[in-house]
Steps between C-alpha positions, in 0.01 A plus 500: 500500500159636594457835677195660662487859627207564732384805699219506757274638223578284196729264312739728309693241298511125451709322240823334397830683547866435427623722785374751755675774699379631837572791737575304818515690829866390533584569135373410155517144371411294193324163469567260212356159410551226762594746775531367856198552728492855636280738698592871509345833591479766232567870529372773273635463147478326163401140440624413151358188333683371190315261269514385140252779417725769650550688824235633738571731794280553804569747784418337835465670836620216721385142535627142510633263233504121524690267263417129512509222238560737206205721601528860622224659705521875561264642762537875445355757739426728204593553135584865433 
């Protein structure tokens, strides 16, 4: 699946991933390939992107995540 992490200032990450974990405002959750469509708000916490190259962690300060057709779009308020 393809994931993009964007802040108002710049594109932080774009690439293929095998899974991604998010700090939802109602609790953390994980997205895998072929996940059902989803829109969720994000709280402050770690976004962990797992890929064939390894694991990358980003600390977000709120935002929104959208999952649709095996693509994840993260609109983060800020990356700390």
